[in-house]
KEPA-110398 format. One line per field, with one value per residue (C-alpha): residue in one letter; x, z, y. Coordinates in nm, 2 decimals. Layout:
# residues N
residuo a;...
u X;...
w Z;...
v Y;...
//
This chain:
# residues 679
residuo m;n;g;r;r;k;d;i;d;p;a;s;e;l;r;e;d;d;d;a;p;t;l;p;e;l;d;l;g;e;v;e;a;e;a;g;t;l;a;h;g;r;a;a;i;t;r;a;v;k;h;a;p;a;g;p;g;v;y;r;m;i;d;a;k;g;e;v;l;y;v;g;k;a;k;s;i;k;k;r;v;a;n;y;t;r;p;v;a;y;d;a;r;i;a;r;m;i;a;a;t;v;s;m;e;f;v;s;t;a;t;e;t;e;a;l;l;l;e;a;n;l;i;k;r;l;r;p;r;f;n;v;l;l;r;d;d;k;s;f;p;y;i;l;i;t;s;d;h;w;a;p;q;i;l;k;h;r;g;a;r;t;r;p;g;q;y;y;g;p;f;a;n;a;g;a;v;n;r;t;i;n;a;l;q;r;a;f;l;l;r;s;c;s;d;s;f;f;e;s;r;s;r;p;c;l;l;y;q;i;k;r;c;s;g;p;c;t;q;e;i;d;f;k;g;y;a;e;l;v;r;e;a;n;a;f;l;d;g;k;s;r;n;v;q;k;e;l;a;a;e;m;e;q;a;s;q;a;l;d;f;e;r;a;a;i;y;r;d;r;l;a;a;l;s;a;i;t;s;t;q;g;i;n;p;r;t;i;e;e;a;d;v;f;a;v;h;q;d;g;g;y;s;c;v;e;v;f;f;f;r;t;g;q;n;w;g;n;r;a;y;f;p;k;a;d;r;a;l;g;p;g;e;v;l;s;a;f;l;a;q;f;y;d;d;k;p;a;p;r;l;i;i;v;s;h;e;f;d;e;r;t;l;l;a;d;a;l;s;a;k;s;e;r;k;v;e;v;a;l;p;q;r;g;e;r;k;d;l;a;m;h;a;l;a;n;a;r;e;a;l;g;r;k;l;a;d;t;a;s;q;q;r;l;f;a;a;l;t;e;a;f;g;l;a;k;p;p;q;r;i;e;v;y;d;n;s;h;i;a;g;t;n;a;v;g;g;m;i;v;a;g;p;e;g;f;r;k;n;q;y;r;k;f;n;i;r;s;t;e;l;t;p;g;d;d;y;g;m;m;r;e;v;l;q;r;r;f;k;r;l;l;d;e;s;p;r;a;p;s;s;s;t;s;p;q;g;g;r;e;q;a;a;a;s;g;n;s;e;h;d;e;p;a;e;s;p;w;p;d;l;l;l;i;d;g;g;q;g;q;l;r;a;a;q;e;t;l;a;e;m;g;v;t;k;v;p;l;v;s;i;a;k;g;r;d;r;e;a;g;r;e;t;f;f;m;p;g;k;m;p;f;k;l;p;p;r;d;p;v;l;y;f;v;e;r;l;r;d;e;a;h;r;f;a;i;g;s;h;r;t;r;r;k;k;d;i;r;e;a;g;l;q;e;i;e;g;i;g;p;t;r;k;r;a;l;l;h;h;f;g;t;v;k;a;i;e;r;a;s;l;a;d;l;s;r;v;p;g;i;s;a;e;t;a;r;k;v;y;e;f;f;h;d;k;v;p;a;k
u -11.86;-11.98;-11.67;-11.89;-11.76;-11.98;-11.71;-11.74;-12.11;-12.33;-12.62;-12.65;-12.83;-12.76;-12.49;-12.26;-12.47;-12.82;-13.00;-13.06;-12.92;-12.54;-12.53;-12.80;-12.88;-12.75;-12.84;-12.65;-12.65;-12.51;-12.25;-12.14;-12.19;-11.93;-11.60;-11.59;-11.96;-12.14;-12.27;-11.96;-11.74;-12.05;-11.99;-11.62;-11.68;-11.96;-11.68;-11.46;-11.71;-11.71;-11.36;-11.38;-11.30;-11.59;-11.40;-11.23;-10.96;-10.85;-10.96;-10.82;-11.03;-10.80;-10.85;-10.75;-10.40;-10.36;-10.35;-10.52;-10.83;-10.94;-10.82;-11.11;-11.11;-11.43;-11.53;-11.66;-11.49;-11.76;-12.04;-11.88;-11.77;-12.12;-12.26;-12.10;-12.28;-12.63;-12.83;-12.88;-12.85;-12.47;-12.34;-12.13;-11.79;-11.90;-12.03;-11.72;-11.51;-11.72;-11.74;-11.35;-11.32;-11.21;-11.06;-11.01;-10.76;-10.81;-10.59;-10.75;-10.66;-10.70;-10.91;-11.07;-10.83;-10.53;-10.74;-10.76;-10.38;-10.32;-10.55;-10.37;-10.03;-10.15;-10.32;-9.99;-9.77;-10.03;-10.18;-10.53;-10.72;-11.05;-10.92;-10.84;-10.47;-10.24;-10.02;-9.67;-9.62;-9.26;-9.11;-9.12;-8.81;-8.74;-8.50;-8.26;-8.07;-7.82;-7.76;-7.47;-7.20;-7.08;-7.17;-7.52;-7.55;-7.86;-7.93;-8.22;-8.30;-8.53;-8.60;-8.58;-8.49;-8.20;-7.96;-8.03;-8.16;-8.45;-8.68;-8.88;-9.16;-9.25;-9.20;-9.37;-9.05;-8.67;-8.69;-8.89;-8.64;-8.33;-8.50;-8.59;-8.24;-8.06;-8.29;-8.20;-7.84;-7.83;-8.07;-7.90;-7.55;-7.53;-7.32;-7.42;-7.11;-7.03;-6.86;-6.56;-6.51;-6.60;-6.31;-6.06;-6.05;-5.80;-5.95;-6.29;-6.47;-6.64;-6.99;-6.83;-6.70;-7.07;-7.23;-7.40;-7.20;-7.07;-6.76;-6.75;-6.50;-6.22;-6.35;-6.48;-6.76;-6.71;-6.93;-7.18;-7.25;-7.30;-7.52;-7.73;-7.77;-7.89;-8.14;-8.29;-8.32;-8.51;-8.74;-8.82;-8.89;-9.08;-9.34;-9.19;-9.11;-9.23;-9.04;-8.72;-8.78;-8.87;-8.52;-8.34;-8.47;-8.40;-8.04;-8.01;-8.15;-7.89;-7.62;-7.69;-7.76;-7.36;-7.26;-7.18;-7.28;-7.09;-7.28;-7.63;-7.58;-7.53;-7.87;-8.03;-7.91;-8.07;-8.39;-8.43;-8.32;-8.61;-8.85;-8.76;-8.86;-9.20;-9.29;-9.20;-9.38;-9.73;-10.06;-9.96;-10.24;-10.26;-10.39;-10.27;-9.88;-9.93;-10.15;-10.19;-10.50;-10.68;-10.92;-11.07;-11.22;-11.38;-11.43;-11.44;-11.43;-11.09;-11.03;-10.78;-10.64;-10.45;-10.24;-10.10;-9.84;-9.83;-9.58;-9.45;-9.75;-9.58;-9.67;-9.41;-9.59;-9.85;-9.88;-10.16;-10.24;-10.46;-10.54;-10.66;-11.02;-11.36;-11.55;-11.87;-11.71;-11.80;-11.52;-11.56;-11.47;-11.16;-11.06;-11.13;-10.91;-10.65;-10.57;-10.52;-10.28;-10.10;-10.03;-9.91;-9.55;-9.54;-9.60;-9.93;-9.97;-10.16;-10.45;-10.59;-10.83;-11.03;-11.29;-11.53;-11.71;-11.66;-11.77;-11.47;-11.30;-11.33;-11.19;-10.92;-10.84;-10.84;-10.56;-10.35;-10.36;-10.24;-9.97;-9.85;-9.87;-10.06;-10.40;-10.45;-10.76;-10.95;-11.15;-11.42;-11.46;-11.75;-11.61;-11.32;-10.98;-10.97;-11.26;-11.06;-10.76;-10.99;-11.14;-10.81;-10.69;-10.99;-10.97;-10.60;-10.76;-11.01;-10.73;-10.48;-10.74;-10.85;-10.49;-10.49;-10.78;-10.66;-10.29;-10.50;-10.69;-10.38;-10.21;-10.47;-10.48;-10.11;-10.11;-10.40;-10.11;-9.83;-10.06;-10.10;-9.75;-9.57;-9.91;-9.99;-10.32;-10.38;-10.27;-9.99;-10.04;-9.71;-9.39;-9.06;-8.75;-8.37;-8.06;-7.71;-7.43;-7.06;-6.71;-6.50;-6.68;-6.60;-6.88;-7.15;-7.48;-7.83;-8.12;-8.50;-8.78;-9.14;-9.39;-9.78;-10.08;-10.03;-9.66;-9.32;-9.36;-9.04;-9.10;-9.09;-8.73;-8.46;-8.09;-7.90;-7.53;-7.38;-7.23;-7.11;-6.72;-6.75;-6.84;-6.61;-6.54;-6.78;-7.02;-7.35;-7.52;-7.41;-7.53;-7.84;-7.90;-7.81;-8.04;-8.33;-8.26;-8.25;-8.56;-8.75;-8.67;-8.79;-9.09;-9.15;-9.09;-9.31;-9.61;-9.58;-9.90;-9.84;-9.79;-9.94;-10.23;-10.02;-10.08;-10.44;-10.72;-10.78;-10.45;-10.47;-10.81;-11.01;-11.04;-11.17;-11.42;-11.54;-11.59;-11.81;-11.58;-11.74;-11.61;-11.60;-11.34;-10.97;-10.83;-10.57;-10.23;-10.02;-9.68;-9.59;-9.49;-9.73;-9.42;-9.04;-8.81;-8.47;-8.19;-8.01;-8.02;-8.08;-7.81;-7.98;-8.29;-8.20;-8.01;-8.33;-8.56;-8.32;-8.28;-8.67;-8.73;-8.49;-8.71;-9.02;-9.15;-9.27;-9.57;-9.42;-9.36;-9.02;-8.89;-8.54;-8.43;-8.12;-8.02;-8.00;-7.69;-7.46;-7.70;-7.94;-8.26;-8.57;-8.37;-8.43;-8.49;-8.72;-8.67;-8.92;-8.94;-9.06;-9.08;-8.84;-8.69;-8.88;-8.90;-9.12;-9.22;-8.98;-9.23;-9.47;-9.60;-9.54;-9.18;-9.13;-9.29;-9.05;-8.75;-8.86;-8.89;-8.57;-8.37;-8.54;-8.39;-8.03;-8.07;-8.14;-7.90;-7.58;-7.71;-7.68;-7.33;-7.21;-7.30;-7.11;-6.79;-6.81;-6.81;-6.54;-6.31;-6.37;-6.23;-5.96;-5.84;-5.80;-5.52;-5.77;-5.78;-5.53;-5.25;-5.34;-5.09;-4.98;-4.88;-5.17;-5.42;-5.27;-5.32;-5.67;-5.75;-5.59;-5.77;-6.13;-6.11;-6.28;-6.32;-6.72;-6.64;-6.40;-6.68;-6.91;-6.66;-6.71;-6.41;-6.33;-6.26;-6.03;-5.82;-5.74;-5.59;-5.20;-5.05;-5.35;-5.31;-5.63;-5.59;-5.57;-5.88;-6.07;-6.00;-6.09;-6.43;-6.49;-6.42;-6.69;-6.95;-7.10;-6.90;-6.73;-6.95;-6.88;-6.69
w -3.53;-3.91;-4.06;-4.27;-4.42;-4.50;-4.74;-4.95;-5.03;-4.87;-5.13;-5.03;-4.71;-4.72;-4.48;-4.51;-4.31;-4.45;-4.62;-4.96;-5.26;-5.30;-5.66;-5.87;-6.21;-6.50;-6.83;-7.15;-7.24;-6.92;-6.92;-7.28;-7.19;-7.32;-7.14;-6.89;-6.81;-6.48;-6.64;-6.76;-6.43;-6.25;-6.50;-6.42;-6.04;-6.10;-6.26;-5.98;-5.68;-5.83;-5.70;-5.37;-5.07;-4.80;-4.52;-4.40;-4.58;-4.84;-5.22;-5.48;-5.73;-6.06;-6.35;-6.72;-6.69;-6.39;-6.15;-5.82;-5.79;-5.41;-5.12;-4.90;-4.61;-4.50;-4.25;-4.55;-4.91;-5.12;-4.92;-4.93;-5.33;-5.41;-5.29;-5.57;-5.82;-5.69;-5.95;-5.68;-5.70;-5.59;-5.53;-5.82;-5.66;-5.60;-5.96;-6.12;-5.88;-6.03;-6.40;-6.40;-6.24;-6.51;-6.25;-5.86;-5.66;-5.30;-5.01;-4.73;-4.36;-4.02;-3.88;-3.95;-3.72;-3.96;-4.26;-4.12;-4.05;-4.42;-4.58;-4.41;-4.53;-4.89;-4.92;-4.80;-5.06;-5.35;-5.27;-5.46;-5.62;-5.42;-5.06;-4.82;-4.87;-4.58;-4.72;-4.58;-4.41;-4.32;-4.02;-3.70;-3.48;-3.16;-2.87;-2.83;-2.53;-2.68;-2.54;-2.72;-2.52;-2.17;-2.14;-2.33;-2.58;-2.62;-2.95;-3.22;-3.44;-3.75;-3.96;-3.88;-3.51;-3.58;-3.33;-2.99;-2.70;-2.58;-2.82;-2.66;-2.90;-3.13;-3.15;-3.37;-3.53;-3.48;-3.29;-3.00;-2.98;-2.99;-2.71;-2.50;-2.55;-2.45;-2.13;-2.07;-2.09;-1.83;-1.60;-1.65;-1.79;-2.04;-2.36;-2.69;-2.89;-3.15;-3.01;-3.25;-3.07;-2.74;-2.78;-2.91;-2.60;-2.36;-2.20;-2.13;-2.39;-2.39;-2.28;-1.97;-1.88;-1.91;-1.73;-2.00;-1.97;-1.69;-1.88;-1.91;-2.17;-1.93;-1.65;-1.47;-1.34;-1.30;-1.47;-1.14;-1.14;-1.53;-1.53;-1.23;-1.43;-1.73;-1.52;-1.41;-1.77;-1.88;-1.57;-1.63;-2.02;-1.91;-1.75;-1.41;-1.36;-1.04;-0.88;-1.03;-0.92;-0.57;-0.57;-0.70;-0.41;-0.16;-0.26;-0.28;0.08;0.19;0.04;0.19;0.54;0.50;0.41;0.08;-0.08;-0.43;-0.47;-0.35;-0.62;-0.88;-0.80;-0.76;-1.09;-1.22;-1.09;-1.25;-1.58;-1.52;-1.43;-1.73;-1.95;-1.80;-1.77;-2.12;-2.32;-2.36;-2.25;-2.02;-1.90;-1.54;-1.53;-1.86;-1.91;-2.26;-2.53;-2.88;-2.95;-3.32;-3.42;-3.77;-3.90;-4.26;-4.45;-4.83;-4.97;-4.73;-4.43;-4.15;-3.89;-3.60;-3.38;-3.03;-2.90;-2.49;-2.35;-1.97;-1.91;-2.15;-2.48;-2.73;-2.99;-3.28;-3.63;-3.89;-4.20;-4.49;-4.62;-4.98;-4.95;-5.12;-5.04;-4.98;-4.67;-4.29;-4.07;-3.88;-4.21;-4.30;-3.95;-3.93;-4.26;-4.15;-3.80;-3.94;-4.19;-3.94;-3.71;-3.97;-3.92;-3.58;-3.23;-3.10;-2.71;-2.46;-2.53;-2.85;-2.79;-3.09;-3.18;-3.37;-3.33;-3.65;-3.68;-3.65;-3.32;-3.13;-3.44;-3.47;-3.08;-3.12;-3.42;-3.26;-2.94;-3.13;-3.31;-3.01;-2.77;-2.52;-2.48;-2.69;-2.61;-2.86;-2.68;-2.74;-2.42;-2.33;-2.00;-1.82;-1.91;-2.23;-2.37;-2.32;-2.49;-2.78;-2.80;-2.81;-3.08;-3.28;-3.25;-3.39;-3.67;-3.72;-3.74;-3.97;-4.21;-4.23;-4.29;-4.56;-4.72;-4.72;-4.88;-5.12;-5.25;-5.30;-5.46;-5.71;-5.80;-5.84;-6.06;-6.27;-6.30;-6.38;-6.65;-6.81;-6.77;-6.95;-7.23;-7.05;-7.17;-6.81;-6.47;-6.41;-6.14;-6.13;-6.17;-6.21;-6.18;-6.27;-6.15;-6.16;-5.87;-5.90;-5.85;-6.18;-6.30;-5.94;-5.76;-6.02;-5.90;-6.09;-5.88;-5.96;-5.73;-5.76;-5.67;-5.71;-5.58;-5.27;-5.23;-5.26;-5.30;-5.11;-5.10;-5.47;-5.51;-5.70;-5.71;-6.00;-5.93;-6.30;-6.42;-6.77;-6.84;-7.16;-7.04;-7.02;-6.66;-6.60;-6.91;-6.76;-7.09;-7.10;-6.70;-6.82;-7.09;-6.87;-6.61;-6.83;-7.04;-6.72;-6.59;-6.91;-6.98;-6.64;-6.68;-7.02;-6.88;-6.57;-6.70;-7.12;-7.17;-7.43;-7.25;-7.50;-7.29;-7.05;-7.29;-7.34;-7.14;-6.97;-6.91;-6.81;-6.70;-6.99;-6.91;-6.56;-6.70;-6.95;-6.66;-6.46;-6.24;-6.07;-5.90;-5.56;-5.67;-5.68;-6.00;-6.02;-5.97;-6.31;-6.28;-6.60;-6.54;-6.68;-6.66;-6.66;-6.53;-6.62;-6.43;-6.70;-7.01;-7.40;-7.39;-7.13;-7.28;-7.64;-7.46;-7.26;-7.59;-7.79;-7.54;-7.49;-7.87;-7.90;-7.68;-7.83;-7.54;-7.73;-7.54;-7.22;-7.18;-7.11;-6.97;-6.86;-6.64;-6.66;-6.36;-6.44;-6.47;-6.16;-6.06;-5.90;-5.84;-5.96;-6.33;-6.46;-6.80;-6.95;-7.25;-7.38;-7.74;-8.02;-7.84;-7.78;-7.43;-7.19;-6.83;-6.55;-6.37;-6.07;-5.82;-5.99;-5.76;-6.04;-6.05;-5.66;-5.72;-6.00;-5.79;-5.50;-5.71;-5.86;-5.51;-5.40;-5.67;-5.63;-5.24;-5.32;-5.60;-5.39;-5.08;-5.25;-5.41;-5.06;-4.90;-5.19;-5.17;-4.79;-4.82;-5.08;-4.83;-4.58;-4.80;-4.91;-4.60;-4.50;-4.74;-5.01;-4.78;-4.86;-4.61;-4.44;-4.45;-4.26;-3.93;-3.91;-4.00;-3.73;-3.50;-3.60;-3.59;-3.23;-3.10;-3.24;-3.30;-3.63;-3.94;-3.89;-3.55;-3.72;-3.97;-3.65;-3.48;-3.47;-3.58;-3.20;-3.14;-3.48;-3.37;-3.02;-3.17;-3.12;-3.46;-3.62;-3.69;-3.72;-4.10;-4.13;-3.89;-4.12;-4.43;-4.24;-4.15;-4.50;-4.65;-4.46;-4.44;-4.67;-4.51;-4.19;-3.93;-3.86;-3.55
v 11.00;10.87;11.09;11.27;11.59;11.89;12.04;11.72;11.65;11.93;11.91;11.53;11.43;11.06;10.95;10.60;10.44;10.54;10.21;10.38;10.17;10.21;10.22;10.41;10.28;10.50;10.52;10.45;10.82;10.91;10.66;10.75;11.13;11.40;11.42;11.72;11.68;11.60;11.28;11.18;11.21;11.04;10.73;10.73;10.72;10.44;10.22;10.31;10.23;9.87;9.82;10.06;9.87;9.89;9.98;10.29;10.47;10.75;10.81;11.02;11.18;11.23;11.42;11.37;11.51;11.26;11.54;11.49;11.70;11.59;11.36;11.25;11.00;10.81;10.54;10.33;10.44;10.25;10.43;10.76;10.76;10.62;10.94;11.14;10.91;10.99;11.22;11.49;11.86;11.93;12.30;12.44;12.34;11.95;11.95;12.06;11.84;11.54;11.65;11.68;11.32;11.05;10.80;10.72;10.57;10.41;10.33;10.11;10.19;9.99;10.27;10.58;10.75;10.64;10.75;11.13;11.14;10.98;11.22;11.52;11.39;11.32;11.66;11.84;11.64;11.67;11.98;11.91;12.20;12.13;12.08;12.31;12.41;12.50;12.77;12.92;12.61;12.67;12.49;12.67;12.72;12.52;12.52;12.22;12.12;11.86;11.53;11.38;11.61;11.58;11.97;11.98;12.31;12.54;12.63;12.71;12.43;12.41;12.09;11.73;11.62;11.40;11.54;11.36;11.59;11.76;11.99;12.25;12.46;12.56;12.93;13.17;13.30;13.31;13.65;13.48;13.21;13.40;13.63;13.32;13.16;13.48;13.48;13.12;13.17;13.42;13.23;12.86;12.96;12.69;12.72;12.79;12.76;12.47;12.15;12.23;12.58;12.44;12.17;12.42;12.66;12.73;13.00;13.13;13.33;13.66;13.49;13.39;13.70;13.86;13.60;13.42;13.08;12.88;12.80;12.43;12.45;12.55;12.36;12.65;12.46;12.08;11.80;11.76;12.13;12.17;11.89;12.04;12.36;12.12;11.96;12.30;12.42;12.08;12.13;12.51;12.43;12.10;12.33;12.35;12.66;12.75;12.47;12.61;12.94;12.81;12.63;12.91;13.12;12.87;12.86;13.22;13.23;12.97;13.15;13.49;13.35;13.17;13.54;13.38;13.72;13.67;13.32;13.48;13.75;13.47;13.33;13.67;13.72;13.41;13.48;13.80;13.65;13.39;13.67;13.82;13.54;13.52;13.89;13.99;13.69;13.90;13.74;13.47;13.20;13.17;12.79;12.66;12.52;12.38;12.44;12.55;12.81;12.83;13.09;13.14;13.45;13.49;13.77;13.88;13.53;13.50;13.25;13.37;13.11;13.26;13.01;13.10;12.88;12.85;12.63;12.64;12.89;13.12;13.30;13.16;13.40;13.38;13.36;13.40;13.15;13.22;12.89;12.84;12.74;12.75;13.04;12.83;12.66;12.77;12.84;12.50;12.31;12.54;12.50;12.12;12.05;12.30;12.11;11.79;11.95;12.15;11.88;11.63;11.70;11.87;11.73;11.82;11.96;11.82;12.08;12.23;12.50;12.61;12.86;12.70;12.34;12.09;11.74;11.57;11.75;11.41;11.21;11.47;11.47;11.04;11.08;11.31;11.07;10.80;10.99;11.14;10.84;11.07;11.19;11.53;11.72;11.94;12.14;12.40;12.61;12.77;12.99;13.09;13.14;12.91;13.10;13.42;13.27;13.15;13.50;13.68;13.47;13.55;13.92;13.88;13.64;13.94;14.22;14.01;13.95;14.31;14.40;14.11;14.22;14.60;14.48;14.28;14.57;14.78;14.50;14.46;14.83;14.81;14.51;14.69;14.99;14.73;14.57;14.91;15.03;14.71;14.68;14.31;14.17;14.08;14.14;13.89;13.59;13.50;13.69;13.56;13.79;13.66;13.78;13.66;13.69;13.64;13.77;13.79;13.48;13.26;13.11;13.22;13.17;13.23;13.34;13.34;13.48;13.45;13.71;13.74;13.93;13.79;13.91;13.69;13.34;13.26;12.86;12.88;13.05;12.88;12.89;12.78;12.68;12.80;12.46;12.54;12.50;12.68;13.04;13.28;13.41;13.70;13.65;13.74;13.67;13.31;13.27;13.41;13.15;12.89;12.98;13.02;12.70;12.49;12.68;12.61;12.29;12.16;12.35;12.21;11.86;11.89;12.11;12.07;12.27;12.56;12.88;13.08;13.15;13.38;13.67;13.60;13.81;13.49;13.38;13.00;13.02;12.94;12.57;12.65;12.88;12.61;12.37;12.64;12.83;13.08;13.42;13.23;12.96;13.03;12.88;12.64;12.80;12.78;12.70;12.92;13.28;13.57;13.81;13.80;14.05;14.03;14.25;14.40;14.59;14.54;14.25;14.05;14.09;13.99;13.68;13.57;13.64;13.41;13.15;13.11;13.12;12.81;12.63;12.69;12.94;13.27;13.39;13.50;13.87;13.98;14.28;14.39;14.64;14.87;15.05;15.43;15.67;15.63;15.34;15.55;15.40;15.59;15.64;15.26;15.21;14.94;14.73;14.52;14.29;14.52;14.85;15.15;15.17;15.37;15.49;15.54;15.88;15.89;15.84;15.62;15.33;15.07;15.17;15.14;14.82;14.67;14.84;14.60;14.28;14.36;14.42;14.12;13.91;14.07;14.01;13.65;13.58;13.75;13.59;13.25;13.35;13.45;13.11;12.91;13.18;13.12;12.74;12.75;12.99;12.72;12.42;12.66;12.82;13.19;13.24;13.40;13.70;13.97;14.02;13.67;13.41;13.11;13.29;13.50;13.21;13.04;13.32;13.39;12.98;12.96;13.27;13.18;12.80;12.77;13.01;13.00;13.17;13.40;13.48;13.58;13.80;14.18;14.40;14.45;14.10;14.06;14.35;14.18;13.88;13.87;13.98;14.10;14.49;14.70;14.71;14.35;14.31;14.56;14.34;14.04;14.17;14.32;13.97;13.83;14.12;14.37;14.67;14.76;14.94;15.29;15.39
//
């Protein structure tokens, strides 16, 4: 492997080990060329090459603002970077990248494998404009069987693996994890309760009664018996499902022959639960225990990467990704860059199946093997079951991209109508919606959601705990001022360019156009909003307008949404600076869209408020609930163990607590939930 990347220098036929001169001669005119031109960029790179290391490593191309344009890796940094200085015909994308470069940075590594891993890490952290970028990289859920307690717990886990135990996954979504955990509880009878709830029990809980827990909390099963259940569960999730099923079948047969039909029935039910796990997972491989399958499909200038997770011979779900990539890149190039970033913070399975060939397949396998400390195979199958799995994933990628393109077309029409309805100069690329939530001023929280043509951008949502001590409780205008001040102060500090382009027909794209941006390139995403939506009426609009004006932000379009009579959806009134209040037709798609944005902001704000309020409740106790004094508090805690368990309890469970009447149970339930379920 020579480490050559087609997406870096497709026009040049020179490799790193060619005998051509490393540094071409440049005339004085090229060195003193105008900033932003190809000659100027070549000159900057030529100066950087003089200090570039000759060994493997990672390089960064940086623009005049200090932002990283591109992160690349090479077996020889000096030879790779020198290729950018050669006076050859580059494609438009590479030419723009070179022209924007004013400086470079280098990091040496011991091997090209280490360089590949470092490159993926930097791309995910820095998100350079000219790299393939993995979007929607939220963490995957795992199943965790803990090992820090004598009675291990089974639970769903996200995030850093700080708790001791065995982790199994990833699962494509939380629903798949929950279904699997429910089945595993029936099969292995492991507890799912928290340690505090476990320690407070004096009698088994409902899960023991419905045969989804073996009751270790009250010694319904001894330590040796529970440890055997944990061993079987770990063996099953480790891929030894057939052995576990054989063991349970033998135990059932032995119990049956001994006429211990009650014990035999327990093994029968456990076997049925195991069968349910393997039979409800969709398409399961026959000869593959552990693998991830990746397939990429391209159409309409977009790429879709579909990934399937197979563990213990079962399908643990699939997910579609739509990475940001230049339209000129082929499927193999997109897949290569995607995989390196995907496994930057995830453990790789023993087998990775891909739908397309790419140059660095062997290098990627070596890098993942070194990181995992076990052999990882990256395979491009030609026949058999592996090929079938790749084709199945490819069909799903094709369907997912078809849906994405259809949604994109409808979104474009919707945004065009939104632009016309609000009199904007251009369709917005970034919409920010603000809402506040509190109860009589307590636990006040401001919420900001972000949406664009591709939908909600949940990784950019922000919540603002209202900090001001000078606000009158319930002062919605003051809360809105604080939220906007904090949001735009940070925006001005981190991205101080003037937002005046937000209302120009080109938006923030003039600079990209000046550097030769084509329709095939996705412009750099601006953190400045093109439209602000405020939940409220004329007063909220005036408060927002005054706040932004005080900060020098005057060119961002503002719209406030006042609820209709009796808060009825479809009768909203819209307020904009300098315009008369207006309404949209009741069945206008734009109205439905704006209502959806407002409702999402409300959901996010009130959810953040409830989280903060519940935290205060746990700290202050249950006495804040009407009708709950010290005696009833003790009764609830004695029955459920913790406030969190009380919060999760159903209305029927609360009513069964000694000393808690039906009316009191209803008040407790209403305090933690939106409404009481219908009888």
